[in-house]
N, C-alpha and C positions, 0 to 999 in steps of 0.2 A: 180819829178812825181807828179803832184795833187791828194792826195787820193778821191775818193767816199763818203767821211767824210766831206775835205775839199770842196769837192763840193757843199754840201747841203747849206754850209753856205756863197756859192759864191754871191755876190751883191744882187739886193733888193729881185729881184725874189725867191727867194727858194723854190723848186720845191716841190710837194706832191704826185708824182708818178713814177714810175718803183721801185720801193721797197723802193725814197727816200722819208722820213717824213721832216716835217718841224725840222730845226732845227739852233734859233740863238740861239748864245753861253750861255748866263745867264738864257735865257728863261726857265720859271716852266708852267706843263701844267693847263688852266686856273681854276679855283674854281668853283664849282657849276656850271658846266656846262651841259647843259640843255640836255636830252639822241638823240643821234642818230637820223635823223628822218629817215620815211619810203622813199627808194631812187625813189621818181618819178621824180626827177631831177638829171640831168648828176652835177651839181656845189654842189659844198659843201664848207660853209666861216670855216673857223679853225683859234681858237683863243689861245695866249697862253698871259701871263701876267709876267712881270716882277717883280722877287720879292725883288728886290731890289729899283726899280724903282715905283711899283703899273703901271706900263705902260701896255693897250694892244697892243697886236700887232695880225693883223690880214690878213688871204690871201682868197679870194675868189680862187676854183682852179677846177679843172674837166680833170679827165684822161680820154682821147680815148682808147680803144680797141677794136680790130676783133673781134668777134664772138667766133674766137678759142680762144681768150685769149691773143690772140697777144697783144704788148703795139705797139701803133700807137702814141699819142703826150699825149701832158701833156702843159697847159695853166692855170697860176698862177698869181693873180692882187693883188699886196701886198698893204695892206691900209699904208700908212703911218703916221707918227703925224700930219704933216703939211696939213692942208684942203685944196683940189682938186689938190695932187701931188701924185700919183702911180707909183709903179713899177711893169713891165711885166715881166715873165718869160714865155719862150715857149721852151720845148725841144723835138723836133723831132732823130730818128733815125740817125747813121751815113748814110753819102752816098749823100747826096746831094751837089750842090756849096757852098760855104761858101761864096764869096763875095759879091754874089745880098742880103743876107739874106735873113728874111721873111717878105714877104706880108700881111698884114693883113688887111681882107675885109670886113665887116657887112654885106650884102643883095648884094652883088657885087658892094659896096661902098666900094675905098678905105680909111680907116681909120687912118693907120700909117707903121710902117716899124720894125720890130726890128732884130739888127745885130749880128752875133755870137760870141760870147764871150769865149767860149770855149769847146773843145770835150776831151771825157773821153774812155777811153778802156773801153772792158767789164770785169766786175767780180762781183764774190759770184752770178753767175747764172742771174745775169741782163746784157740785150745787150749793146754794144757801143750806149753813145748818145751825143748830141750836145744841149748846151743851148743859146740862143737866148733869147736878154733885150732892152727895151725901156724904157724910162720915158715915161706917159701918163700922162692926164688931165681929167679934171672933162670932157669934151664932148664927150671921146673916153668913158668913162663908160656909158654916156649917151647913145651911137649912141650902146653899147652893151644892155642895157636894152628895151631900143625899137628892138630890131632886130629878126630876128628869125634863121640866123644862121650865123658861125664866121666860115672866113674860111684864112686858115695858106697857103698861098701860097709859096712853094721854087721847088727850078729848081734843076731836074738832071741831069746830067752829059751829057745828051745829047741837053744840055740849053731847054729843055722844062718847064713849069711851072705847077708845082703838087697842086691841092688845096687840101687842108687835112679841110675836115666839120665839123665845132661841133658844135649843137644844144645849142642855147641861152634860150631855154624855161627856168624858173624856177633861170636863171640868177639874174634875178632885185629883187625876193622874197631875194634869199640866199646872194647877196649884202646887202640888208637893212634889215638882217633877225638876231637873235643871231647866234654867232657861237658855235661850241661844240670844244670839248679840241681833242686832238691826240687818245688816243684810241679808240673815239666814230667814230674819222673818218675812223680809220682803219678798224673799223667794218663795217663800212658804202661801205668802197669801197671795202671789201673782197665780203659780199653781191651783190653788182653791179656785181662783176666778177663771184660769182658762180650763179646769172643768166642769164649772158651771156653764161656761159659754158655750164648750161641746156638748155638755146636757141636752141645753136651748137650740144647739143647731139641727142634734139628730131630733129631737120634739118635733122641731119644724118640719122638715124632709118627713119623717112619718105622716104627720096634717096634709104635707100637700098629696100624697099618695094614696092618703083613705081619701081624698078630696078627688083625687083624677080614679079612682076605683068606683068612688058612689057617679062621678060625671060618666064613665063609662056606660053604667049600667042603667041609665036615663036616656043613652042614645036608643 
């Protein structure tokens, strides 16, 4: 059975979500990395340096969560050493039909397709997930830079296409900007998660208050 640690090393699109931090075997945290930026964009660029070759490797990633904190999807774009060639990784919860893969659309226009490569069972309070991957080029990256929304179109057991929408706000700035190290990325991820939980709690309180008001009117 493939372990969750092995899963983080699998293929070009190692993921930084669902508790899976970027883990390329000989890599170390980037030195003198800038502090984590304010979470104005859902996209984060994480870079690491190979101490043996001094080569830098970066991924641009977004982790999508519901207001309750429930993970929905993770997208990573691996920036390779060869110019114009990238590796895309998409992680979604288990429960979708695998053969169709995941259709990728920017503002309603198809820009690619990722094929599922592996699914893993739940472990360490992490949900069951499936990874889809695809090699992509400069045209794909430019479409993300110009676009407003990226749809991950999955197929449910009833053969219905279900789009999972991710904002592309800040993608271009994150892609072209400096990267942060793993520790800073994890701190930013927690900050975003805390903000979502706070928003969900505020919404819950407002709903309770509204229900109490409605109840008072009927008495």
